[in-house]
C-alpha positions in Angstrom: 5.1 -14.9 -36.6 4.6 -11.3 -34.7 1.7 -9.3 -34.1 2.6 -5.7 -34.1 0.5 -3.8 -31.5 0.6 -0.7 -32.5 -0.8 2.7 -30.2 1.8 5.2 -31.5 -1.0 8.0 -31.6 -0.5 8.4 -27.6 2.6 10.8 -28.7 0.5 13.1 -29.7 -0.1 14.2 -26.6 3.0 16.4 -26.1 2.1 18.5 -23.7 1.7 15.6 -21.3 4.7 13.8 -21.8 6.8 16.8 -21.6 5.4 17.7 -19.1 6.5 15.1 -17.0 10.0 14.8 -19.1 9.7 11.7 -21.0 12.1 11.2 -24.0 11.3 9.2 -27.0 12.8 5.8 -26.4 13.4 2.7 -28.8 14.8 -0.8 -28.1 14.2 -3.0 -30.8 10.7 -3.1 -32.3 9.2 -1.5 -29.0 8.8 2.2 -29.1 7.5 4.9 -26.3 9.0 6.8 -24.1 11.3 6.5 -21.0 12.3 9.0 -18.1 14.7 8.9 -15.4 13.7 9.8 -11.9 16.1 10.7 -9.3 15.2 9.8 -5.5 17.2 11.5 -3.0 17.6 10.3 0.5 18.5 13.0 2.9 19.4 14.0 6.7 20.7 16.3 8.9 23.7 16.8 6.9 22.3 16.6 3.9 22.0 14.1 1.0 23.1 10.7 2.2 21.8 8.9 -0.7 20.7 9.2 -4.5 18.8 5.9 -6.3 17.0 6.4 -10.0 13.8 4.7 -11.4 13.2 4.1 -15.0 9.9 4.9 -16.0 9.0 3.4 -19.9 5.6 3.6 -21.3 5.9 1.3 -24.5 2.8 1.8 -27.0 4.2 0.4 -30.4 5.8 -3.3 -29.8 5.4 -7.0 -31.1 3.9 -9.7 -28.8 7.6 -11.3 -28.2 9.2 -7.7 -26.9 8.1 -7.9 -23.7 9.9 -11.4 -22.4 12.5 -10.4 -24.2 13.2 -6.9 -22.6 12.2 -8.8 -19.1 15.0 -11.7 -20.0 17.6 -8.9 -21.3 17.4 -6.4 -18.8 20.7 -5.8 -16.3 21.1 -4.3 -13.5 23.1 -0.5 -13.7 24.7 1.2 -10.9 22.3 2.8 -8.2 19.1 1.9 -10.5 16.2 0.6 -8.5 13.6 0.2 -10.4 12.9 -0.1 -14.3 9.5 -0.3 -14.7 8.1 -1.4 -18.2 4.1 -0.6 -18.6 3.2 -2.1 -22.5 0.2 -0.2 -23.5 -2.8 -2.4 -25.0 -6.7 -2.0 -25.7 -7.6 -5.4 -25.4 -7.1 -8.8 -22.3 -6.3 -8.3 -19.1 -3.4 -6.7 -17.1 -0.8 -9.1 -16.5 2.4 -8.4 -14.6 6.2 -9.9 -13.9 9.0 -8.7 -11.6 12.2 -10.2 -11.2 15.2 -8.9 -8.7 18.7 -8.6 -9.4 20.8 -9.9 -6.4 17.9 -10.6 -4.4 16.6 -6.6 -5.0 19.9 -5.8 -3.9 21.1 -4.4 -7.4 17.4 -3.4 -8.4 14.5 -5.1 -10.1 12.8 -4.9 -13.4 8.8 -4.7 -13.9 6.7 -5.8 -16.7 3.2 -4.1 -16.5 0.6 -5.0 -19.4 -1.7 -2.1 -19.3 -5.3 -2.3 -20.7 -6.6 1.2 -21.5 -9.0 2.7 -19.4 -8.8 -0.3 -16.1 -8.1 0.6 -12.7 -4.8 0.1 -12.7 -3.1 -1.6 -9.8 -1.0 0.9 -7.6 2.4 -0.2 -9.2 1.7 1.9 -12.0 -1.0 4.2 -10.7 1.1 6.8 -11.8 2.0 5.7 -15.5 -1.4 4.5 -16.1 -2.8 8.2 -15.5 -0.5 9.7 -17.9 -1.4 7.5 -20.6 -5.6 7.7 -19.8 -5.1 11.2 -19.9 -2.9 11.0 -22.7 -5.9 8.7 -24.7 -8.4 11.2 -23.6 -6.5 14.6 -25.2 -5.8 12.6 -28.6 -9.1 10.7 -29.0 -11.8 12.3 -26.9 -14.3 10.6 -28.4 -13.8 7.3 -27.5 -15.7 5.9 -25.0 
């Protein structure tokens, strides 16, 4: 039996998500936001290389979704990292990571992050946005 976690009220912080260029995203029963960030390596003669990082903030999901996404993720050309931040209201922080072709084809990271806790450095930027959204849409929550 699957248990649905639903913190989709965080979507109401539209100004935050728009400012940081997140777009709606869905994969099976998992729902949230996605953005693609470009990383450009420059030299004296201009651009040398361009890589991408995909960030996902997932606020509605079944308990088996993190495992399913982790096991079905594939590498993509020029995609260096796929970070999935699953938001929850209880439990401990958990992280799982794997590389594709020893890191030469990128990485996938699954983070199970509880609202309001101090985040590890790897997700500090995403956790800040999630916590800020929580403050905006639910200002009375302790």
